[in-house]
LOROMAR-904774 format. One record per residue (C-alpha): z, x, y; residue in three letters. Coordinates in pm, 1 decimal. Example, Ala and Ser with C-alpha at 12.3 -4.5 7.8 and 13.67 -1.06 7.14 Angstrom:
REM residues 2
[[780.0, 1230.0, -450.0], "ala"];
[[714.0, 1367.0, -106.0], "ser"];
***
This chain:
REM residues 335
[[-17681.3, 16144.6, 4414.2], "met"];
[[-17786.4, 16413.3, 4166.6], "pro"];
[[-17520.7, 16681.8, 4145.8], "thr"];
[[-17645.1, 16923.4, 3882.5], "ser"];
[[-17957.3, 17104.6, 3779.2], "asn"];
[[-18192.5, 16888.0, 3572.3], "ala"];
[[-18218.6, 17160.1, 3309.0], "cys"];
[[-17841.8, 17164.9, 3245.3], "ser"];
[[-17767.8, 16792.9, 3235.1], "arg"];
[[-17743.1, 16590.5, 2916.2], "lys"];
[[-18076.4, 16442.4, 2795.0], "pro"];
[[-18129.5, 16081.7, 2896.6], "arg"];
[[-18199.1, 15968.1, 2538.5], "trp"];
[[-17867.7, 16115.6, 2423.5], "leu"];
[[-17674.8, 15932.0, 2694.3], "ile"];
[[-17842.1, 15605.3, 2593.7], "ile"];
[[-17770.8, 15666.2, 2224.2], "ala"];
[[-17401.9, 15736.4, 2290.9], "ala"];
[[-17368.0, 15419.3, 2495.8], "asn"];
[[-17547.0, 15210.2, 2234.5], "leu"];
[[-17286.9, 15328.2, 1985.2], "trp"];
[[-16997.6, 15252.5, 2223.0], "gln"];
[[-17127.9, 14899.9, 2274.1], "asn"];
[[-17154.2, 14842.9, 1898.4], "leu"];
[[-16800.9, 14969.3, 1839.1], "val"];
[[-16666.8, 14747.3, 2119.9], "ala"];
[[-16840.0, 14440.2, 1974.2], "ala"];
[[-16705.4, 14502.9, 1623.4], "val"];
[[-16351.1, 14567.1, 1748.3], "arg"];
[[-16345.2, 14246.2, 1949.6], "phe"];
[[-16475.2, 14038.7, 1658.9], "arg"];
[[-16198.8, 14185.0, 1443.1], "leu"];
[[-15942.4, 14074.0, 1698.4], "gly"];
[[-15868.8, 14424.1, 1826.3], "lys"];
[[-15842.8, 14357.4, 2196.4], "val"];
[[-15634.3, 14657.1, 2303.7], "asp"];
[[-15837.2, 14881.5, 2530.4], "ser"];
[[-15830.1, 15146.1, 2801.7], "asp"];
[[-16045.1, 14913.2, 3013.3], "ile"];
[[-15828.5, 14802.8, 3303.4], "gly"];
[[-15555.7, 15061.4, 3240.2], "ala"];
[[-15558.2, 15156.7, 3607.7], "thr"];
[[-15188.1, 15234.4, 3642.0], "his"];
[[-15174.4, 15472.3, 3346.9], "met"];
[[-15321.1, 15736.4, 3579.3], "arg"];
[[-15099.5, 15665.0, 3879.7], "leu"];
[[-14746.0, 15746.3, 3987.7], "thr"];
[[-14510.7, 15457.2, 4056.9], "thr"];
[[-14566.0, 15484.0, 4432.3], "lys"];
[[-14942.8, 15512.9, 4391.4], "glu"];
[[-14936.7, 15199.8, 4174.9], "ser"];
[[-14736.5, 15000.1, 4429.1], "val"];
[[-14964.1, 15117.2, 4711.3], "asp"];
[[-15267.5, 15011.9, 4505.7], "tyr"];
[[-15118.4, 14667.4, 4432.9], "ile"];
[[-15042.5, 14609.4, 4799.5], "asn"];
[[-15391.4, 14723.7, 4902.0], "arg"];
[[-15561.4, 14490.8, 4652.5], "val"];
[[-15346.0, 14196.3, 4761.7], "tyr"];
[[-15403.1, 14263.5, 5131.0], "gln"];
[[-15778.0, 14301.1, 5071.3], "asp"];
[[-15791.4, 13949.2, 4928.3], "tyr"];
[[-15616.6, 13815.9, 5238.4], "leu"];
[[-15827.6, 14023.6, 5483.0], "arg"];
[[-16170.4, 13967.1, 5334.5], "tyr"];
[[-16093.2, 13605.6, 5249.3], "gly"];
[[-15947.2, 13549.6, 5597.0], "asp"];
[[-15640.3, 13392.7, 5435.7], "ile"];
[[-15300.4, 13384.8, 5604.9], "gly"];
[[-15010.6, 13445.3, 5368.7], "ala"];
[[-14862.2, 13104.4, 5460.9], "thr"];
[[-15186.3, 12939.7, 5345.5], "ala"];
[[-15094.9, 13033.8, 4987.8], "leu"];
[[-14805.1, 12787.6, 4978.1], "lys"];
[[-14831.2, 12557.0, 4675.7], "asp"];
[[-15174.0, 12696.7, 4581.1], "lys"];
[[-15257.8, 12766.1, 4216.8], "arg"];
[[-15430.6, 13102.2, 4174.0], "val"];
[[-15641.7, 13243.4, 3891.7], "leu"];
[[-15674.9, 13621.1, 3874.8], "glu"];
[[-15954.2, 13744.8, 3649.4], "ile"];
[[-15900.0, 14088.7, 3496.4], "gly"];
[[-15552.5, 14192.8, 3617.3], "pro"];
[[-15556.1, 14493.3, 3384.8], "gly"];
[[-15232.1, 14665.5, 3292.2], "asp"];
[[-15013.4, 14529.4, 3573.3], "asn"];
[[-14939.7, 14184.8, 3719.4], "leu"];
[[-14816.9, 14307.9, 4056.0], "gly"];
[[-15093.7, 14135.6, 4253.4], "val"];
[[-15010.0, 13807.0, 4083.4], "ala"];
[[-14641.9, 13854.7, 4171.3], "leu"];
[[-14735.5, 13911.7, 4534.5], "arg"];
[[-14931.8, 13585.0, 4539.1], "phe"];
[[-14637.2, 13400.5, 4386.5], "tyr"];
[[-14386.9, 13563.7, 4621.3], "ala"];
[[-14602.0, 13444.9, 4913.8], "ala"];
[[-14570.0, 13083.1, 4799.8], "gly"];
[[-14832.0, 13015.6, 4530.2], "ala"];
[[-14721.3, 12743.8, 4287.5], "ser"];
[[-14845.9, 12944.9, 3988.5], "gln"];
[[-15066.3, 13246.3, 3922.6], "val"];
[[-15256.9, 13265.7, 3596.3], "val"];
[[-15392.0, 13605.7, 3491.0], "cys"];
[[-15680.9, 13613.3, 3244.0], "leu"];
[[-15812.6, 13921.8, 3064.4], "asp"];
[[-16062.2, 13963.4, 2784.2], "lys"];
[[-15888.8, 14282.3, 2673.5], "tyr"];
[[-15523.6, 14385.1, 2661.1], "tyr"];
[[-15511.4, 14698.8, 2871.4], "ala"];
[[-15283.9, 14963.7, 2723.0], "arg"];
[[-14968.3, 15029.5, 2924.5], "arg"];
[[-14635.2, 15210.6, 2925.6], "ile"];
[[-14356.6, 14948.5, 2951.6], "pro"];
[[-14112.6, 15181.8, 3129.6], "glu"];
[[-14374.5, 15268.2, 3390.3], "his"];
[[-14456.0, 14901.1, 3442.2], "gln"];
[[-14090.8, 14813.2, 3494.7], "glu"];
[[-14054.8, 15094.1, 3750.1], "ala"];
[[-14357.9, 14958.1, 3938.6], "ile"];
[[-14214.8, 14606.4, 3948.3], "tyr"];
[[-13878.8, 14732.8, 4075.5], "arg"];
[[-14033.9, 14937.8, 4356.4], "met"];
[[-14266.8, 14652.5, 4451.0], "leu"];
[[-13967.8, 14417.9, 4481.1], "arg"];
[[-13794.3, 14648.5, 4726.5], "glu"];
[[-14085.2, 14620.2, 4970.7], "gln"];
[[-14064.5, 14240.7, 5001.7], "leu"];
[[-13872.2, 14040.5, 5258.5], "asn"];
[[-13576.0, 13825.8, 5153.4], "asp"];
[[-13772.6, 13503.6, 5106.2], "ala"];
[[-14043.9, 13678.7, 4903.4], "glu"];
[[-13782.9, 13861.4, 4697.1], "arg"];
[[-13614.0, 13533.2, 4608.6], "asp"];
[[-13940.6, 13392.7, 4471.8], "arg"];
[[-14022.4, 13726.1, 4305.9], "tyr"];
[[-13695.4, 13707.4, 4111.1], "asp"];
[[-13791.0, 13363.2, 3983.8], "arg"];
[[-14115.1, 13503.7, 3841.7], "ala"];
[[-14006.4, 13825.1, 3669.7], "val"];
[[-13685.7, 13912.6, 3486.9], "asp"];
[[-13628.0, 14280.5, 3561.0], "leu"];
[[-13309.5, 14280.5, 3354.9], "ala"];
[[-13504.4, 14182.7, 3045.1], "asn"];
[[-13799.4, 14422.1, 3022.3], "gly"];
[[-13987.4, 14273.2, 3320.5], "ala"];
[[-14053.6, 13950.8, 3131.0], "arg"];
[[-14266.0, 13700.8, 3325.4], "met"];
[[-14166.5, 13338.6, 3372.6], "glu"];
[[-14483.6, 13156.2, 3265.6], "glu"];
[[-14432.0, 12866.8, 3506.1], "lys"];
[[-14467.7, 13122.9, 3784.2], "ala"];
[[-14693.4, 13397.4, 3646.9], "val"];
[[-14876.4, 13336.6, 3321.0], "arg"];
[[-15067.9, 13610.2, 3138.8], "tyr"];
[[-15346.3, 13522.6, 2893.5], "val"];
[[-15565.5, 13776.7, 2713.9], "tyr"];
[[-15828.5, 13778.3, 2441.6], "gly"];
[[-16069.3, 13540.9, 2615.1], "ile"];
[[-16341.7, 13620.5, 2867.2], "gly"];
[[-16409.7, 13452.4, 3199.4], "ala"];
[[-16717.5, 13290.4, 3042.9], "glu"];
[[-16485.7, 13056.7, 2847.7], "lys"];
[[-16223.7, 12989.6, 3112.8], "val"];
[[-16324.2, 12623.3, 3136.6], "asp"];
[[-16226.2, 12575.1, 2770.7], "arg"];
[[-15874.3, 12695.0, 2843.8], "leu"];
[[-15779.8, 12527.1, 3172.1], "phe"];
[[-15823.8, 12184.3, 3326.5], "glu"];
[[-16129.2, 12133.5, 3544.2], "leu"];
[[-16061.0, 12168.8, 3914.8], "gly"];
[[-15709.3, 12299.6, 3852.7], "ser"];
[[-15719.3, 12615.8, 4070.5], "phe"];
[[-15728.1, 12650.8, 4448.8], "asp"];
[[-15816.1, 13021.8, 4457.4], "leu"];
[[-15989.1, 13254.9, 4209.5], "ile"];
[[-15984.1, 13631.7, 4262.5], "val"];
[[-16106.8, 13942.6, 4082.9], "ser"];
[[-16154.5, 14311.3, 4156.6], "arg"];
[[-16412.6, 14527.8, 3979.5], "ala"];
[[-16441.0, 14270.9, 3699.6], "val"];
[[-16747.0, 14052.0, 3757.0], "met"];
[[-16984.7, 14348.9, 3741.4], "trp"];
[[-16857.8, 14426.7, 3387.8], "glu"];
[[-16937.4, 14077.5, 3253.7], "ile"];
[[-17282.8, 14082.6, 3099.0], "tyr"];
[[-17314.2, 13702.8, 3078.1], "asp"];
[[-17208.4, 13661.5, 3438.7], "val"];
[[-17415.4, 13340.8, 3478.4], "asp"];
[[-17188.6, 13174.5, 3223.1], "asp"];
[[-16879.2, 13322.3, 3387.1], "ala"];
[[-16967.4, 13187.2, 3731.8], "leu"];
[[-17043.4, 12841.8, 3591.1], "arg"];
[[-16711.6, 12835.3, 3405.2], "ala"];
[[-16514.8, 12954.8, 3708.0], "leu"];
[[-16686.3, 12692.5, 3921.3], "asp"];
[[-16566.7, 12423.5, 3682.6], "lys"];
[[-16199.6, 12517.7, 3706.5], "val"];
[[-16205.5, 12562.4, 4085.8], "leu"];
[[-16117.7, 12252.5, 4283.6], "arg"];
[[-16363.2, 12117.7, 4545.4], "pro"];
[[-16306.0, 12313.0, 4865.6], "gly"];
[[-16148.3, 12599.3, 4671.2], "gly"];
[[-16225.3, 12966.6, 4730.0], "ile"];
[[-16348.2, 13252.8, 4513.1], "met"];
[[-16297.8, 13613.8, 4621.5], "ile"];
[[-16459.6, 13879.6, 4403.8], "his"];
[[-16492.2, 14250.8, 4470.2], "lys"];
[[-16818.0, 14335.1, 4294.1], "ile"];
[[-17006.8, 14659.8, 4241.0], "ala"];
[[-17359.5, 14737.3, 4132.6], "cys"];
[[-17313.9, 15093.7, 4017.7], "leu"];
[[-17306.9, 15297.8, 3701.0], "asp"];
[[-17140.8, 15612.3, 3571.3], "trp"];
[[-17308.7, 15674.0, 3235.2], "met"];
[[-17600.3, 15857.2, 3399.9], "phe"];
[[-17442.3, 15948.7, 3732.2], "arg"];
[[-17163.7, 16154.0, 3575.7], "gln"];
[[-17431.3, 16373.6, 3417.3], "asp"];
[[-17602.4, 16441.6, 3749.6], "gly"];
[[-17871.8, 16173.7, 3742.6], "tyr"];
[[-17983.2, 15959.2, 4033.4], "his"];
[[-17718.8, 15689.7, 4112.7], "pro"];
[[-17975.0, 15416.7, 4034.9], "leu"];
[[-18100.2, 15571.5, 3710.7], "glu"];
[[-17945.1, 15283.4, 3516.5], "phe"];
[[-18190.7, 15045.4, 3684.0], "leu"];
[[-18479.9, 15224.2, 3510.8], "thr"];
[[-18371.3, 15129.0, 3156.3], "val"];
[[-18560.9, 14841.2, 2993.4], "ser"];
[[-18372.7, 14511.9, 2963.7], "glu"];
[[-18368.4, 14494.8, 2579.1], "pro"];
[[-18219.1, 14844.4, 2556.0], "ile"];
[[-17976.9, 14789.8, 2841.2], "tyr"];
[[-17850.2, 14469.7, 2681.5], "lys"];
[[-17755.2, 14671.7, 2374.0], "leu"];
[[-17574.1, 14917.2, 2600.9], "ile"];
[[-17379.9, 14673.3, 2819.1], "ala"];
[[-17332.4, 14343.0, 2633.3], "arg"];
[[-16985.2, 14422.9, 2500.4], "asn"];
[[-16889.8, 14759.5, 2644.2], "ser"];
[[-16802.0, 14668.8, 3003.6], "gly"];
[[-17089.9, 14868.7, 3150.0], "lys"];
[[-17245.4, 14736.9, 3471.4], "ser"];
[[-17435.6, 14410.2, 3429.9], "asn"];
[[-17688.2, 14539.5, 3691.0], "arg"];
[[-17656.9, 14227.1, 3907.5], "arg"];
[[-17734.1, 14310.4, 4269.5], "thr"];
[[-17636.2, 14137.9, 4593.3], "ile"];
[[-17963.8, 13946.7, 4573.5], "glu"];
[[-17857.4, 13796.4, 4239.5], "tyr"];
[[-17523.2, 13676.4, 4376.2], "tyr"];
[[-17692.5, 13521.8, 4678.9], "arg"];
[[-17910.5, 13314.9, 4448.8], "arg"];
[[-17618.3, 13229.4, 4219.1], "ala"];
[[-17400.9, 13104.5, 4505.4], "met"];
[[-17689.8, 12908.5, 4653.6], "asn"];
[[-17750.1, 12742.3, 4317.8], "lys"];
[[-17384.6, 12640.3, 4301.5], "leu"];
[[-17411.3, 12528.1, 4667.6], "arg"];
[[-17122.1, 12746.3, 4777.5], "tyr"];
[[-17084.2, 12868.5, 5133.4], "thr"];
[[-17084.7, 13241.3, 5063.9], "ala"];
[[-17020.7, 13549.6, 5274.8], "thr"];
[[-17103.7, 13896.9, 5146.2], "phe"];
[[-16888.7, 14169.3, 5298.4], "his"];
[[-17063.6, 14498.1, 5218.4], "ile"];
[[-16808.7, 14774.1, 5155.7], "thr"];
[[-17015.8, 15070.1, 5034.3], "arg"];
[[-17375.4, 15188.6, 4994.8], "val"];
[[-17548.3, 15414.3, 4742.6], "val"];
[[-17449.5, 15773.1, 4810.3], "gly"];
[[-17184.1, 15661.2, 5058.3], "gly"];
[[-16860.3, 15852.1, 5114.2], "lys"];
[[-16533.2, 15784.8, 5292.7], "gly"];
[[-16349.9, 15458.6, 5354.0], "glu"];
[[-16492.5, 15116.9, 5268.4], "asp"];
[[-16667.0, 14933.0, 5549.9], "phe"];
[[-16436.1, 14682.5, 5725.5], "pro"];
[[-16448.5, 14305.8, 5668.3], "pro"];
[[-16743.2, 14117.0, 5820.1], "arg"];
[[-16989.9, 14397.2, 5754.3], "thr"];
[[-17251.6, 14151.1, 5638.0], "thr"];
[[-17562.6, 14354.9, 5716.1], "ser"];
[[-17644.9, 14725.3, 5719.9], "leu"];
[[-17736.5, 14924.7, 6028.4], "val"];
[[-17919.9, 15256.0, 5998.2], "lys"];
[[-17721.2, 15537.8, 6152.2], "gly"];
[[-17397.6, 15345.4, 6111.8], "glu"];
[[-17391.3, 15253.5, 5743.8], "his"];
[[-17666.8, 15470.7, 5601.5], "tyr"];
[[-17905.4, 15748.6, 5694.9], "thr"];
[[-18267.3, 15846.1, 5639.0], "glu"];
[[-18144.9, 16059.7, 5349.7], "glu"];
[[-17991.9, 15748.1, 5192.8], "thr"];
[[-18321.5, 15565.0, 5224.3], "leu"];
[[-18497.4, 15859.5, 5060.9], "lys"];
[[-18272.8, 15813.9, 4756.5], "leu"];
[[-18404.2, 15458.8, 4720.2], "ile"];
[[-18769.0, 15546.4, 4784.4], "arg"];
[[-18766.5, 15840.9, 4544.5], "asp"];
[[-18664.1, 15628.1, 4248.7], "ile"];
[[-18832.8, 15299.3, 4339.2], "arg"];
[[-19155.8, 15371.7, 4137.6], "pro"];
[[-18946.3, 15415.8, 3820.8], "arg"];
[[-18728.1, 15105.5, 3862.6], "leu"];
[[-18774.6, 14811.3, 3629.2], "arg"];
[[-18998.2, 14546.1, 3791.6], "pro"];
[[-18714.8, 14307.6, 3884.5], "arg"];
[[-18537.8, 14581.4, 4079.1], "phe"];
[[-18854.9, 14737.0, 4222.7], "arg"];
[[-18930.3, 14416.6, 4416.1], "lys"];
[[-18592.5, 14420.6, 4595.1], "leu"];
[[-18565.6, 14532.2, 4956.9], "ser"];
[[-18427.5, 14874.6, 5047.7], "asp"];
[[-18116.8, 14712.0, 5195.4], "glu"];
[[-18041.7, 14512.4, 4879.9], "asp"];
[[-18077.3, 14823.8, 4664.5], "leu"];
[[-17853.7, 15016.1, 4903.9], "leu"];
[[-17556.1, 14783.0, 4850.0], "val"];
[[-17328.9, 14940.0, 4591.3], "glu"];
[[-17004.9, 14749.9, 4646.9], "asp"];
[[-16906.0, 14428.3, 4823.6], "met"];
[[-16658.7, 14143.7, 4856.5], "phe"];
[[-16803.0, 13802.6, 4778.6], "leu"];
[[-16607.2, 13524.7, 4949.7], "val"];
[[-16736.6, 13183.4, 4845.2], "ala"];
[[-16613.2, 12834.3, 4930.8], "val"];
[[-16688.0, 12551.0, 4690.7], "lys"];
[[-16830.9, 12239.1, 4854.2], "pro"];
[[-16590.2, 11949.3, 4887.0], "ser"];
[[-16859.2, 11717.5, 4755.6], "ser"];
[[-17186.7, 11829.4, 4599.7], "arg"];
[[-17333.7, 11482.0, 4618.4], "ser"];
[[-17336.0, 11504.0, 4998.3], "ser"];
[[-17530.9, 11830.9, 5013.6], "arg"];
***
């Protein structure tokens, strides 16, 4: 929602120019093998307790939205896309019984080793005895929090789009990510690759947003980024981690094409405030999830949206954040 006077905000062309430059720099750095980045450095801004609380919340969200009991993780192989600067979520999966958790990141998020070790120590103290025993098999806290790769393996420098070149097909039971898929410009390729490494009957759980900060932080409409032409936006977002502008309607079609049984748990709408909606919020109700003022936000900008967004329903444009829980068919030939 606009938050400042139009006369005082930064010109739109200047915002676009700055982001074009950022995308170019990101592309050059990656091609030169410079994969260190502030992208994913979530815990740099948090205290130790805040970090542990965040890890536990992310882990519990996967179980809640995916309707997964902790005992169901026993002997399951898990792939976490985009763990960022801490592997605490992966350790929680392993402590709960997973056979191995592999963490894959395109960039190496900058981190402070001492802070990371403090997080791992506090996280350990919150586990029960059985979980703590497995936790100790996965991370050596006496040796700089070194991970045992047979338990928790960390791989960086390769994007999700190429995951099928790195791991055996059908070798994971569960794939999870949080605030990652929306940053992948070639998300079609990423979903196809993830599908290949997920076993039949396996589950994907992705927390996905369709939002943007490059205009919003300067007081523009929250959907201003959907007014930029595709050729220009590609030069803004291809390598920089900006939103790929894929809406809930896109993911519906993508999951249908892959023949997954998919549930979309809507967690937030454009202009929304407060806590995320609870699991199983699969449709929006006026007066409960949004107001007439929220609808006005959509209708005010609709004439300026690019054609592919202009044709979407109000409800689809309202969805700003969601959990996608998708089950791969056991046999595609039978569908």
